[in-house]
Each structure stands twice: as C-alpha cells, then as structure tokens.
FIDRENTI-287655 format. One record per residue (C-alpha): x, y negated, z negated; residue number from 1; residue in three letters. Coordinates in steps of 0.2 Angstrom, whole numbers, plus 5000, padded with zeros to 4 digits. Layout:
FIDRENTI-287655
ATOM      X      Y      Z     k     r
ATOM      X      Y      Z   NUM   ALA
...
***
This chain:
FIDRENTI-287655
ATOM      X      Y      Z     k     r
ATOM   5579   4460   4600     1   MET
ATOM   5571   4445   4609     2   THR
ATOM   5563   4431   4600     3   ASP
ATOM   5545   4432   4595     4   ILE
ATOM   5535   4417   4598     5   GLU
ATOM   5520   4413   4588     6   ILE
ATOM   5508   4401   4596     7   ARG
ATOM   5490   4397   4598     8   PRO
ATOM   5481   4409   4609     9   ALA
ATOM   5473   4404   4625    10   THR
ATOM   5462   4413   4637    11   LEU
ATOM   5477   4419   4646    12   ASP
ATOM   5481   4430   4631    13   ASP
ATOM   5464   4437   4630    14   LEU
ATOM   5469   4455   4636    15   ASP
ATOM   5483   4456   4624    16   GLY
ATOM   5473   4449   4610    17   LEU
ATOM   5459   4460   4613    18   THR
ATOM   5470   4476   4613    19   GLN
ATOM   5479   4471   4597    20   ASP
ATOM   5462   4468   4589    21   SER
ATOM   5456   4485   4595    22   ALA
ATOM   5472   4493   4588    23   ASP
ATOM   5469   4485   4571    24   LEU
ATOM   5451   4491   4571    25   PHE
ATOM   5456   4509   4576    26   ALA
ATOM   5470   4509   4563    27   GLU
ATOM   5461   4501   4548    28   ASP
ATOM   5442   4500   4550    29   GLY
ATOM   5438   4516   4559    30   VAL
ATOM   5450   4526   4548    31   THR
ATOM   5443   4519   4532    32   ARG
ATOM   5425   4517   4535    33   ASP
ATOM   5414   4531   4542    34   ARG
ATOM   5401   4519   4548    35   LEU
ATOM   5412   4509   4560    36   ARG
ATOM   5409   4513   4578    37   ASP
ATOM   5425   4518   4586    38   PRO
ATOM   5418   4512   4603    39   GLU
ATOM   5414   4494   4596    40   TRP
ATOM   5429   4486   4604    41   PRO
ATOM   5425   4492   4621    42   ARG
ATOM   5409   4481   4622    43   ASP
ATOM   5411   4467   4610    44   ASP
ATOM   5429   4462   4604    45   ILE
ATOM   5434   4453   4620    46   ARG
ATOM   5419   4441   4619    47   THR
ATOM   5422   4439   4601    48   ARG
ATOM   5440   4434   4603    49   CYS
ATOM   5436   4422   4617    50   ALA
ATOM   5423   4414   4606    51   GLY
ATOM   5435   4412   4592    52   LEU
ATOM   5449   4404   4604    53   ILE
ATOM   5436   4391   4609    54   ALA
ATOM   5429   4388   4591    55   ALA
ATOM   5434   4372   4583    56   PRO
ATOM   5434   4379   4565    57   ASP
ATOM   5444   4395   4570    58   ALA
ATOM   5463   4398   4571    59   LEU
ATOM   5469   4411   4583    60   VAL
ATOM   5487   4414   4584    61   LEU
ATOM   5497   4427   4594    62   VAL
ATOM   5514   4434   4592    63   ALA
ATOM   5522   4436   4609    64   VAL
ATOM   5537   4445   4615    65   GLU
ATOM   5541   4443   4634    66   ASP
ATOM   5523   4438   4638    67   ASP
ATOM   5516   4453   4628    68   THR
ATOM   5505   4450   4613    69   VAL
ATOM   5512   4461   4599    70   ILE
ATOM   5502   4453   4584    71   GLY
ATOM   5489   4440   4580    72   HIS
ATOM   5481   4431   4566    73   VAL
ATOM   5463   4425   4566    74   ILE
ATOM   5456   4413   4553    75   GLY
ATOM   5440   4403   4550    76   THR
ATOM   5437   4387   4541    77   PHE
ATOM   5421   4383   4531    78   SER
ATOM   5419   4365   4524    79   PRO
ATOM   5411   4362   4507    80   ALA
ATOM   5392   4365   4506    81   SER
ATOM   5378   4364   4494    82   SER
ATOM   5383   4382   4489    83   MET
ATOM   5402   4379   4489    84   TRP
ATOM   5410   4365   4480    85   THR
ATOM   5425   4365   4491    86   ALA
ATOM   5432   4370   4508    87   ALA
ATOM   5438   4388   4511    88   ARG
ATOM   5447   4397   4525    89   ALA
ATOM   5446   4415   4528    90   GLU
ATOM   5460   4426   4535    91   LEU
ATOM   5448   4437   4546    92   VAL
ATOM   5461   4447   4555    93   SER
ATOM   5480   4450   4555    94   THR
ATOM   5489   4463   4564    95   HIS
ATOM   5507   4467   4570    96   VAL
ATOM   5510   4482   4582    97   ALA
ATOM   5519   4496   4573    98   VAL
ATOM   5536   4494   4582    99   PRO
ATOM   5537   4476   4576   100   TYR
ATOM   5533   4478   4558   101   ARG
ATOM   5546   4474   4545   102   GLY
ATOM   5553   4460   4554   103   GLN
ATOM   5544   4446   4546   104   GLY
ATOM   5531   4443   4560   105   ILE
ATOM   5516   4446   4549   106   GLY
ATOM   5523   4435   4536   107   GLY
ATOM   5525   4421   4549   108   ARG
ATOM   5507   4423   4554   109   LEU
ATOM   5500   4422   4537   110   VAL
ATOM   5511   4407   4533   111   GLU
ATOM   5505   4398   4548   112   ASP
ATOM   5487   4402   4543   113   PHE
ATOM   5490   4396   4525   114   THR
ATOM   5497   4379   4532   115   ALA
ATOM   5482   4378   4544   116   TRP
ATOM   5470   4380   4530   117   GLY
ATOM   5479   4368   4519   118   ARG
ATOM   5479   4355   4533   119   GLU
ATOM   5461   4357   4535   120   ARG
ATOM   5458   4354   4517   121   GLY
ATOM   5454   4371   4511   122   ALA
ATOM   5455   4373   4492   123   VAL
ATOM   5454   4392   4493   124   ARG
ATOM   5461   4405   4506   125   LEU
ATOM   5452   4422   4507   126   HIS
ATOM   5456   4438   4514   127   VAL
ATOM   5448   4455   4512   128   SER
ATOM   5456   4472   4513   129   ALA
ATOM   5450   4490   4511   130   TYR
ATOM   5455   4496   4493   131   THR
ATOM   5463   4512   4501   132   ALA
ATOM   5475   4501   4511   133   ASN
ATOM   5488   4499   4498   134   ASP
ATOM   5501   4492   4510   135   SER
ATOM   5489   4478   4516   136   ALA
ATOM   5485   4473   4498   137   ILE
ATOM   5504   4473   4493   138   ARG
ATOM   5507   4462   4509   139   PHE
ATOM   5494   4449   4505   140   TYR
ATOM   5499   4449   4487   141   GLN
ATOM   5517   4444   4492   142   ARG
ATOM   5510   4428   4500   143   TYR
ATOM   5500   4424   4484   144   GLY
ATOM   5483   4431   4487   145   PHE
ATOM   5476   4439   4471   146   VAL
ATOM   5461   4450   4468   147   PRO
ATOM   5445   4440   4466   148   LEU
ATOM   5431   4452   4468   149   SER
ATOM   5427   4470   4473   150   ILE
ATOM   5415   4477   4485   151   GLU
ATOM   5406   4493   4480   152   LEU
ATOM   5397   4504   4492   153   ALA
ATOM   5386   4519   4491   154   LEU
ATOM   5383   4530   4506   155   ASP
ATOM   5366   4538   4504   156   VAL
ATOM   5367   4549   4520   157   ASP
***
C-alpha cells in the first residue's frame, strides 16, 4: 500500500473531488431518499465543489493516493449570531472510496475537520446521517458525535 496524503483541495483536484462527491451522493443520498435526483451531480456538483474550495468559511480536504482522489471531507463554519450563541462547524460531506475503507482514512479526515472547527472557535460540531445508514452513524459516534435531533418526513405522494 502506498501512503495516503490528506491535504487541502485545490482546483487541480476538482475532477477527483467531483467524482468522489458524486459517488457519495449515489451511494448514500440516492439509495436512501427517493426524492434525490440521481442526475444532480452531472449538472451541479462541480460548481458546488469549486465554490467550497474558494469559500473562506469552508474546509475541503482530499485524501489522495498517487495523484488520485480516493476520499474527501467538506466542512463549513458558522460564527455566533443573534440566533446562535456560539460558533458551529458542520461536517457536510465525508467519503472514502470502497477499496480504501477500514484503513483509518475516514477517521483522519474527521479528525482534521474536528481540529479545524476547534481552531476556528466552533463550540459545536454537527453532522447528519440518514437513520438507515447504521454504519455512518456508528462511524461518527466513534469520533464523539452523539444524537441531538431527529428529522421526520412524510411523503404525501
């Protein structure tokens, strides 16, 4: 096995980051939510990723092996506001390609996100996962995340 490098994403990583994000969307969102459009990544995800790479309150890290993106983490930071008494950071997206799972790469990505959030002054870190995604929930709980709320849905059509 070669060394996996975790580093901030650049626009040079955009193709790999876009593909990794699309893989996550297909694997998680599309399979767990019937209202997700499977074609969404084709038109929108590249622009979204490019915007996040450039955003001052976002963290975009890629896990790279031999110049190939094999995983990523995306996080956003929100300062305290009139509604929120303290700063927060949200882990928006985490993914590691299937052949690389179980090697601690996802954990390294989450730990880097956690350090980034703390350095920015976040008092709470937040991540969401589908209730049907038991493995993701267990994964995040290993890093200290605990249930805070539950989102309920009613499909009427």
